[in-house]
C-alpha positions as CSV (number, residue, x, y, z in Angstrom):
1,M,65.8,25.6,-23.4
2,T,64.3,22.9,-21.3
3,K,66.1,19.6,-21.7
4,P,64.0,16.5,-21.2
5,T,65.7,13.9,-18.9
6,G,65.2,10.2,-19.1
7,K,62.6,10.4,-16.4
8,Q,60.3,12.8,-18.3
9,Q,57.6,11.2,-20.3
10,P,55.9,13.6,-22.7
11,P,52.4,12.7,-23.7
12,P,52.0,10.7,-26.9
13,D,51.0,12.5,-30.2
14,D,47.4,11.7,-29.6
15,D,46.9,11.7,-25.8
16,S,43.3,10.7,-26.3
17,S,44.3,7.2,-27.5
18,G,46.2,5.9,-24.6
19,K,47.8,3.3,-26.9
20,I,51.4,4.5,-27.1
21,Q,53.1,3.4,-23.9
22,I,56.7,4.2,-24.9
23,P,57.6,7.9,-24.1
24,L,57.6,10.1,-27.2
25,A,61.2,11.1,-26.5
26,E,62.4,7.5,-26.7
27,L,60.5,6.9,-29.9
28,I,62.0,9.9,-31.5
29,R,65.5,9.0,-30.3
30,T,65.1,5.5,-31.8
31,R,64.2,7.0,-35.2
32,R,66.9,9.6,-35.1
33,K,69.4,6.7,-34.4
34,K,68.3,5.1,-37.6
35,V,69.0,8.3,-39.5
36,V,72.5,8.4,-38.1
37,E,73.1,4.7,-38.9
38,L,71.7,5.0,-42.5
39,T,73.8,8.2,-43.1
40,G,76.8,6.2,-42.1
41,R,75.9,3.6,-44.7
42,G,75.8,6.3,-47.4
43,V,72.0,6.6,-47.4
44,N,70.6,10.1,-47.8
45,C,67.5,10.2,-45.6
46,Y,66.4,13.6,-47.0
47,P,67.2,13.6,-50.8
48,Y,66.3,16.6,-53.0
49,R,63.7,15.2,-55.5
50,Y,62.0,12.2,-57.0
51,E,60.6,11.6,-60.4
52,N,57.0,10.4,-60.1
53,T,55.3,8.6,-63.0
54,R,51.8,9.6,-62.1
55,P,49.7,10.0,-58.9
56,V,48.4,6.8,-57.3
57,S,44.8,7.7,-58.3
58,E,45.8,7.6,-62.0
59,L,47.7,4.3,-61.6
60,L,44.6,2.8,-60.0
61,S,42.3,4.1,-62.7
62,D,44.5,2.6,-65.4
63,F,45.5,-0.4,-63.4
64,D,44.3,-3.2,-65.7
65,D,46.1,-1.9,-68.8
66,L,49.3,-1.1,-66.8
67,A,49.3,-4.5,-65.1
68,A,48.7,-6.4,-68.3
69,S,51.5,-4.6,-70.2
70,E,53.8,-4.9,-67.2
71,T,54.6,-1.2,-67.6
72,V,57.2,0.0,-65.1
73,V,55.8,2.8,-63.0
74,R,57.1,5.0,-60.2
75,L,55.1,6.4,-57.3
76,A,55.8,8.3,-54.1
77,G,54.0,8.5,-50.8
78,R,53.9,8.0,-47.1
79,V,54.0,4.6,-45.4
80,M,50.8,4.1,-43.5
81,L,51.0,0.3,-42.7
82,K,53.8,-2.2,-42.8
83,R,54.0,-5.9,-42.3
84,K,57.0,-8.2,-42.8
85,M,56.8,-11.9,-43.5
86,G,60.3,-13.5,-43.6
87,K,62.0,-12.4,-46.9
88,A,59.0,-10.4,-48.1
89,A,57.1,-7.4,-46.8
90,F,53.9,-5.5,-47.6
91,A,53.2,-1.9,-46.9
92,D,50.4,0.6,-47.6
93,V,51.7,3.9,-49.3
94,R,49.5,6.9,-49.6
95,D,50.0,10.1,-51.7
96,A,47.9,13.2,-51.7
97,A,44.7,11.4,-52.6
98,Q,44.9,7.6,-52.7
99,R,46.7,4.6,-51.1
100,I,48.1,1.5,-52.8
101,Q,49.8,-1.6,-51.4
102,I,53.4,-2.3,-52.2
103,Y,55.2,-5.7,-52.2
104,V,58.9,-5.8,-51.3
105,K,60.7,-9.1,-51.7
106,V,64.4,-9.7,-51.2
107,D,64.6,-11.6,-54.6
108,N,63.3,-8.5,-56.4
109,V,65.2,-5.7,-54.7
110,G,68.4,-7.4,-53.4
111,K,69.5,-8.1,-49.8
112,D,71.0,-4.6,-49.2
113,A,67.8,-2.8,-50.2
114,F,65.7,-5.3,-48.3
115,D,67.8,-4.7,-45.2
116,L,67.2,-0.9,-45.7
117,F,63.4,-1.6,-45.8
118,D,63.8,-3.0,-42.3
119,A,64.7,0.6,-41.2
120,V,61.5,2.0,-42.8
121,D,59.0,3.2,-40.2
122,L,55.4,4.2,-40.4
123,G,55.3,7.8,-41.6
124,D,58.4,7.6,-43.7
125,I,58.1,8.8,-47.3
126,L,59.2,6.4,-50.0
127,G,59.7,6.5,-53.8
128,C,59.0,3.1,-55.4
129,E,59.5,1.7,-58.9
130,G,58.0,-1.6,-60.2
131,T,55.1,-3.2,-62.0
132,L,51.5,-3.6,-61.0
133,F,49.8,-6.9,-60.2
134,V,46.9,-8.4,-58.2
135,T,47.6,-10.5,-55.2
136,R,45.8,-13.8,-54.4
137,T,43.5,-11.9,-52.0
138,G,42.5,-9.5,-54.8
139,E,44.6,-6.5,-53.6
140,R,45.9,-4.2,-56.3
141,T,49.6,-4.0,-55.6
142,L,52.9,-2.5,-56.8
143,K,55.7,-5.2,-57.0
144,V,58.7,-3.1,-56.1
145,T,62.0,-3.6,-58.0
146,S,63.7,-0.6,-56.4
147,F,62.8,2.0,-53.8
148,E,64.3,5.1,-52.3
149,L,63.9,6.6,-48.8
150,L,62.7,10.2,-49.5
151,T,62.1,11.4,-46.0
152,K,62.7,9.8,-42.6
153,S,59.9,10.6,-40.2
154,L,61.2,11.2,-36.7
155,H,57.8,11.7,-35.0
156,P,55.6,8.6,-34.8
157,L,52.1,8.7,-36.4
158,P,49.1,8.6,-34.1
159,D,48.0,5.2,-33.2
160,K,46.5,3.4,-36.2
161,H,43.6,1.9,-34.3
162,S,42.2,4.9,-32.5
163,G,43.5,7.5,-35.0
164,L,43.9,11.2,-34.2
165,T,40.7,11.7,-32.3
166,D,41.3,14.5,-29.8
167,K,39.6,17.6,-31.4
168,E,42.0,20.1,-30.0
169,T,45.1,18.1,-31.1
170,R,43.6,17.7,-34.6
171,S,43.1,21.4,-34.9
172,R,46.5,22.3,-33.4
173,R,48.4,19.7,-35.5
174,R,46.5,19.9,-38.7
175,Y,49.5,18.3,-40.6
176,A,49.1,15.1,-38.5
177,D,45.3,15.3,-38.9
178,L,45.7,15.4,-42.7
179,I,48.1,12.4,-42.7
180,V,45.9,10.0,-40.8
181,N,42.4,11.2,-41.6
182,P,41.7,11.1,-45.3
183,E,38.2,12.6,-44.9
184,V,39.9,15.8,-43.6
185,R,41.9,16.0,-46.8
186,D,38.6,15.6,-48.7
187,L,37.0,18.4,-46.8
188,F,39.8,20.9,-47.6
189,V,39.7,19.8,-51.3
190,M,36.0,20.6,-51.2
191,R,36.8,24.0,-49.7
192,T,39.0,24.8,-52.7
193,R,36.3,23.6,-55.1
194,I,33.8,25.9,-53.4
195,V,36.1,28.9,-53.8
196,K,36.8,28.0,-57.4
197,A,33.0,27.8,-58.0
198,I,32.6,31.3,-56.5
199,R,35.4,32.7,-58.7
200,D,34.1,31.1,-61.8
201,F,30.6,32.5,-61.2
202,L,31.8,36.0,-60.6
203,N,34.3,36.0,-63.4
204,A,31.6,34.8,-65.8
205,R,29.5,37.9,-64.9
206,D,32.3,40.3,-65.5
207,F,33.1,41.1,-61.9
208,L,36.7,42.3,-61.6
209,E,38.8,40.6,-58.9
210,V,40.9,43.2,-57.0
211,E,43.1,43.5,-53.9
212,T,42.7,46.1,-51.2
213,P,44.9,46.9,-48.1
214,I,45.0,44.5,-45.2
215,L,46.9,47.0,-43.1
216,Q,44.8,50.1,-42.8
217,P,45.2,53.5,-41.2
218,L,41.5,53.4,-40.1
219,Y,39.3,50.4,-39.7
220,G,35.7,50.4,-41.0
221,G,33.1,48.6,-43.1
222,G,31.9,46.4,-40.3
223,M,30.8,46.4,-36.7
224,A,33.8,44.9,-34.8
225,V,36.8,45.6,-32.6
226,P,40.0,45.7,-34.6
227,F,43.5,44.4,-34.1
228,T,45.9,47.3,-33.6
229,T,49.6,47.4,-34.5
230,Y,52.3,50.0,-34.8
231,H,54.3,51.1,-37.8
232,Q,57.7,52.4,-36.7
233,R,58.6,54.4,-39.9
234,L,55.2,56.1,-40.0
235,D,55.1,56.5,-36.2
236,R,51.5,55.7,-36.0
237,D,49.0,53.0,-35.2
238,L,47.6,50.8,-38.0
239,Y,44.8,48.3,-38.0
240,L,44.2,44.9,-39.5
241,R,41.1,45.3,-41.7
242,I,37.8,44.2,-40.3
243,A,36.2,44.4,-43.7
244,D,37.0,45.5,-47.3
245,E,33.9,47.5,-47.9
246,L,35.2,51.1,-47.8
247,Y,38.1,50.5,-50.1
248,L,36.0,48.5,-52.6
249,K,33.4,51.4,-52.7
250,R,36.3,53.8,-53.4
251,L,36.8,51.8,-56.5
252,L,33.2,52.3,-57.5
253,V,33.9,56.0,-57.2
254,G,36.8,55.5,-59.5
255,G,34.6,54.0,-62.2
256,L,35.1,50.2,-61.7
257,E,31.5,49.1,-61.8
258,K,31.7,45.5,-60.7
259,V,34.4,44.6,-58.2
260,W,35.0,41.7,-55.8
261,E,37.7,40.4,-53.5
262,Y,38.5,37.1,-51.7
263,C,39.8,38.6,-48.5
264,K,41.2,37.8,-45.1
265,D,39.6,39.9,-42.4
266,F,40.5,40.1,-38.7
267,R,38.3,40.9,-35.7
268,N,39.4,41.1,-32.2
269,E,36.6,39.0,-30.8
270,G,35.9,35.8,-29.0
271,I,36.5,32.3,-30.3
272,D,33.6,30.0,-30.6
273,R,32.1,27.5,-33.0
274,L,31.2,30.3,-35.5
275,H,34.0,32.8,-34.9
276,N,37.8,32.8,-35.5
277,P,39.7,36.1,-35.2
278,E,41.1,35.5,-38.7
279,F,38.5,34.5,-41.3
280,S,37.8,34.5,-45.1
281,M,35.3,36.7,-46.8
282,I,34.0,37.4,-50.2
283,E,32.9,41.1,-50.8
284,L,31.5,42.3,-54.0
285,Y,30.0,45.7,-55.2
286,W,27.8,46.3,-58.2
287,A,27.2,49.8,-59.6
288,Y,23.6,50.7,-60.7
289,A,22.1,47.8,-58.7
290,D,20.1,47.8,-55.4
291,Y,19.8,45.2,-52.6
292,K,17.0,43.3,-54.4
293,D,19.3,42.9,-57.5
294,M,22.0,41.7,-55.2
295,A,19.7,39.2,-53.5
296,E,18.9,37.6,-56.9
297,L,22.6,37.4,-57.7
298,F,23.3,35.8,-54.3
299,E,20.6,33.2,-54.8
300,E,22.0,32.3,-58.3
301,L,25.6,32.2,-56.8
302,L,24.6,29.8,-54.0
303,R,22.6,27.5,-56.3
304,H,25.6,27.4,-58.7
305,I,28.0,26.5,-55.8
306,V,25.7,23.8,-54.4
307,L,25.1,22.2,-57.8
308,E,28.8,22.3,-58.7
309,T,29.9,20.7,-55.5
310,H,27.0,18.3,-54.7
311,G,25.4,17.6,-58.0
312,S,22.0,18.5,-56.4
313,Y,20.3,21.5,-54.9
314,K,19.7,19.6,-51.7
315,I,22.3,19.1,-49.0
316,A,22.3,17.6,-45.5
317,Y,23.2,19.7,-42.5
318,G,22.9,18.1,-39.2
319,E,19.4,16.7,-38.9
320,H,18.1,19.0,-41.6
321,E,17.8,18.8,-45.4
322,I,18.4,22.2,-46.9
323,D,16.9,22.8,-50.3
324,F,18.4,25.6,-52.4
325,E,16.2,25.2,-55.5
326,P,13.0,27.1,-54.4
327,R,13.1,30.9,-54.3
328,F,14.5,32.1,-50.9
329,R,12.0,33.6,-48.5
330,W,12.0,37.4,-48.1
331,V,11.0,38.4,-44.6
332,S,11.2,41.8,-42.8
333,M,13.1,41.8,-39.6
334,I,10.5,43.9,-37.8
335,D,7.6,41.8,-39.1
336,S,9.3,38.5,-38.1
337,I,9.7,39.8,-34.5
338,K,6.1,40.9,-34.4
339,D,5.0,37.5,-35.6
340,K,7.0,35.8,-32.8
341,T,6.4,38.2,-29.9
342,G,3.3,40.2,-30.9
343,V,5.2,43.4,-30.3
344,D,5.8,46.1,-33.0
345,F,9.2,47.4,-31.8
346,M,9.3,50.1,-34.5
347,G,6.3,51.7,-32.8
348,L,8.1,52.0,-29.5
349,S,10.5,54.6,-28.2
350,F,14.0,53.5,-27.1
351,E,13.0,53.2,-23.4
352,E,9.8,51.4,-24.3
353,A,11.7,49.0,-26.5
354,K,14.2,48.3,-23.7
355,K,11.4,47.6,-21.3
356,A,9.6,45.3,-23.7
357,A,12.9,43.4,-24.3
358,G,13.4,42.8,-20.5
359,E,11.8,39.3,-20.6
360,Y,14.4,37.9,-23.0
361,D,17.5,38.0,-20.7
362,L,19.5,40.1,-23.0
363,E,23.0,41.7,-22.3
364,A,21.9,45.1,-21.1
365,G,25.3,46.8,-21.9
366,K,24.7,46.3,-25.6
367,L,21.2,47.8,-25.7
368,I,22.5,51.3,-26.3
369,N,19.9,52.4,-28.9
370,R,16.6,51.2,-30.3
371,G,18.2,49.4,-33.3
372,K,20.5,47.4,-30.9
373,V,17.4,46.4,-28.9
374,I,15.5,45.2,-32.0
375,E,18.5,43.3,-33.2
376,A,19.0,41.6,-29.8
377,V,15.3,40.6,-29.5
378,W,15.4,39.3,-33.1
379,E,18.4,37.2,-32.4
380,A,16.8,35.7,-29.3
381,T,13.4,35.0,-30.9
382,V,13.6,34.5,-34.6
383,E,17.2,33.6,-35.7
384,P,17.3,30.0,-34.5
385,S,14.2,29.0,-36.4
386,L,15.5,30.0,-39.9
387,I,16.5,26.7,-41.4
388,Q,15.7,27.0,-45.1
389,P,17.4,29.8,-47.0
390,T,15.7,33.1,-45.8
391,F,16.5,36.7,-46.5
392,I,15.8,38.8,-43.4
393,V,15.4,42.4,-44.7
394,D,15.0,46.0,-43.8
395,F,17.2,46.6,-40.7
396,P,17.0,49.6,-38.4
397,V,19.1,52.6,-39.3
398,E,21.0,52.6,-36.0
399,I,22.7,49.2,-36.8
400,S,23.2,49.9,-40.6
401,P,25.5,52.9,-40.9
402,L,26.5,52.2,-44.5
403,A,23.1,51.3,-46.0
404,K,20.6,53.6,-47.8
405,K,17.5,54.5,-45.9
406,H,14.5,52.5,-46.9
407,R,12.6,54.2,-49.7
408,E,9.2,53.2,-48.2
409,R,9.6,52.4,-44.4
410,E,10.7,55.1,-42.0
411,G,13.6,54.3,-39.7
412,L,14.7,51.3,-41.7
413,T,17.4,50.6,-44.3
414,E,17.6,48.6,-47.5
415,R,19.6,45.8,-46.1
416,F,19.4,42.0,-46.0
417,E,21.1,39.2,-44.3
418,L,20.7,35.6,-45.5
419,F,20.2,32.9,-43.0
420,V,20.5,29.1,-43.5
421,A,20.3,26.5,-40.8
422,G,20.0,29.2,-38.1
423,Q,23.2,30.9,-39.2
424,E,23.9,34.2,-41.0
425,M,25.5,33.5,-44.4
426,G,25.7,37.0,-45.9
427,N,25.0,40.7,-45.5
428,A,24.1,43.2,-48.2
429,F,22.9,46.8,-48.7
430,S,21.6,49.3,-51.2
431,E,24.8,51.2,-50.5
432,L,24.7,54.7,-49.0
433,N,26.2,57.1,-51.5
434,D,25.0,60.5,-50.2
435,P,28.2,62.0,-48.5
436,V,26.1,64.2,-46.1
437,D,23.9,61.4,-45.0
438,Q,27.0,59.2,-44.6
439,L,28.8,61.8,-42.5
440,E,25.7,62.1,-40.2
441,R,25.8,58.3,-39.8
442,F,29.5,58.4,-38.9
443,L,28.8,61.1,-36.3
444,Q,26.0,58.9,-34.8
445,Q,28.5,56.0,-34.7
446,G,30.9,58.3,-32.9
447,K,28.3,58.9,-30.2
448,A,27.8,55.2,-29.9
449,L,31.6,54.7,-29.6
450,Q,31.7,57.3,-26.8
451,A,28.7,55.5,-25.1
452,G,30.8,52.3,-24.9
453,D,30.0,50.5,-28.1
454,K,33.5,49.2,-29.0
455,E,32.2,47.9,-32.4
456,A,31.0,51.3,-33.6
457,Q,32.8,52.8,-36.6
458,P,35.0,55.9,-36.4
459,L,34.7,58.8,-38.9
460,D,36.6,58.1,-42.1
461,D,37.4,61.5,-43.6
462,D,38.9,60.1,-46.8
463,F,35.8,57.9,-47.5
464,I,33.6,61.0,-47.1
465,T,36.0,62.8,-49.6
466,A,35.6,59.8,-52.0
467,L,31.8,59.9,-51.8
468,S,32.0,63.7,-52.5
469,Y,33.3,62.9,-55.9
470,G,30.2,60.9,-56.5
471,M,29.6,57.1,-56.2
472,P,26.9,55.6,-58.5
473,P,23.9,54.0,-56.9
474,S,25.2,50.5,-55.9
475,A,24.6,47.3,-54.1
476,G,27.2,45.5,-52.0
477,L,27.4,42.0,-50.5
478,G,29.7,40.3,-48.0
479,F,29.6,36.7,-47.0
480,G,31.8,34.4,-45.0
481,V,33.6,31.7,-46.9
482,D,34.3,29.7,-43.7
483,R,30.6,29.5,-42.8
484,L,29.6,28.6,-46.3
485,V,32.2,25.7,-46.3
486,M,30.8,24.6,-42.9
487,L,27.3,24.4,-44.4
488,L,28.3,22.6,-47.6
489,T,30.5,20.1,-45.7
490,N,28.1,19.5,-42.8
491,Q,30.6,20.8,-40.2
492,H,29.5,22.5,-37.1
493,N,32.6,24.2,-35.8
494,I,34.5,26.8,-37.8
495,R,37.9,25.4,-36.7
496,D,37.1,22.2,-38.6
497,V,37.1,24.0,-41.9
498,L,40.2,26.1,-41.2
499,L,43.5,24.5,-41.9
500,F,45.1,26.4,-39.0
501,P,42.6,27.9,-36.6
502,Q,43.6,30.2,-33.8
503,M,44.2,28.0,-30.7
504,K,45.0,28.5,-27.0
505,D,48.5,27.9,-25.8
506,M,49.6,24.3,-25.1
507,K,49.1,23.0,-21.6
508,E,52.0,23.6,-19.3
509,G,54.3,20.6,-18.6
510,S,54.4,19.1,-22.0
511,V,57.9,18.9,-23.5
512,P,58.1,20.3,-27.1
513,V,59.5,18.2,-29.8
514,S,62.1,20.9,-30.4
515,G,63.3,20.3,-26.9
516,I,63.5,16.6,-27.4
517,L,65.4,16.9,-30.6
518,A,67.8,19.5,-29.1
519,Q,68.6,17.1,-26.3
520,I,69.1,14.2,-28.8
521,V,71.5,16.2,-30.9
522,Q,73.4,17.4,-27.9
523,D,73.8,13.8,-26.7
524,E,75.1,12.8,-30.2
525,K,77.7,15.6,-30.1
526,E,78.8,14.6,-26.6
527,S,79.0,10.9,-27.7
528,D,81.1,11.9,-30.7
529,S,83.5,13.9,-28.7
530,T,84.2,11.0,-26.4
C-alpha cells in the first residue's frame, strides 16, 4: 500500500474548483483527530439509529401549525452550511429532499453540547430535536434543544461556492454529486417515477412481469459483442446477456401471452454519450399482435409516461420542443433514404449499393451485405433529422434476423424503430415464428460472423427447438430506459442519468483516500505505543 508522506499533496475532492488549498490528507487527518477526541469524551461518532419525527419536507409543509403549537419535532440530515456567532450558531441541514435551518444556542442546549457543536464539520450528519420558529429575517428554523452526532464525515465536501463541477468527478463520485447538487437528486427521483409509470401502464394492461437469465450459455436477441466469462463447475464459457428477447419468446411458446421484463443488459462496446456497457432495457412480447399493434401500444405508453411525469404532452429537449400528442409519423426506411438521396437502394445489387454509398464516407469494414449498406446510408442521411416522434419502418432482412418478412414488400421485414430528437428510442418486430425460416436466418448470420461481423448472432439450437413446438404470431418491443430518461430530463449524455456509469481508471499519481486513512491509523497506533 502506498503511504502518503507529509510532502504529498493529493488533489482536492473537486480539482476543478481550485478553492481548497490545504492538502486533502491534512483535512482528513484533522477530522479523524476530532473523532478520536470525541470518542475519548464518551461521544459515539457512529451510533446505530435515530428516531426521526418526519422528513424535513413534511415539517415545512406543516410548519405554521407545528410552530404555533410549539410541537417538539425531530429531524436528521447532513450539515451543509454552518456559521457561529458567539454563544449561538446557525446551520443548514439537508435530508433526502429538503433543507432547513437550525439554531443552536448555548442557553438551549447547555455548554457541553454547545462545545460539541464546535466539533461539527460540514458534511457531518446530525439528529436534532426542538421546536419550529421564524427568525427576524423570515427564515423557517428549528430551535434546537438537543442534538446528536450521527455520523462524523472525514472527507470534506466540495467547495460550497464552485460546487462539484468537474463532469468526470461527478460521475465517478456520484455520492458526492448527490450530496452537493440537489438537482441531481431530483433527476434520479424522476428516473424512478418514469420506471414506475412504465410498470403501472403494463400491469394495467395485463402484461406479466418476469425474470430471465442474465448469465446465458449463448448470447442472442440483439446485434452486439458480448461479455464472456467462465464458469468453473460447468467448465464452459458463459455470456452476460445482450438482450432478453430469445428467453421471453420461449415464454410465449409456453403459453404466457403477454410478458415483459425490466432488465440489465451488457454489450462489449465503446463508451460515448449514448452508450454504456451496462444499460437498462424494457422488453415486452405480445401474442396474437403484429408490429402495427405494438406501435400503437408504444405510442400510448410514451404519452402516458410524458403526461405522468411532466403534466403535459410537450417537453423541452435541447433547443427543441417535442410534442407527443399528435400521432407519430410512420415512414419507410427505404423511402426516407430515397427522399434524401434520390437513390432506391432496394433496386440495387450489393455491389451497386456499396458503390452508391461511396460518397458518404462510411466505414467500409461494416458494409458486408446490402442491408448493412442501406442501414449505414440511412444513419448518415436521415437519422439526424428525426426530431419529432417518428417510426422508421420496414428494415432489410439482412439486418433483422428475428423479424417476420414483410407481407407486401420483398426483401424487407415488419420492423420499426422509433426516433425522437435524432435518437433511437425503441425497436420492434412482427416476430419471426417459423422455425425453418429462423434457422435459415441464423445460418446467414453465421456467414456474416465468419465474414468478420462480430455483432452477428450465433445459431441457438434450443431456440429453434422452442419454435418447433409452435410460437403464436406475436409482436415484440425493446426500448432503452436510459435514453428515455435522457429525453425526459433534458440530458445529453447517458452517464448523467446513470447513478454509477462505467468510467476509465483514475489518473496515476493521485493518492486514494484509503491510503490516506491507512497512514493516519498507522500513525495513531505508533503514537499510542509510545
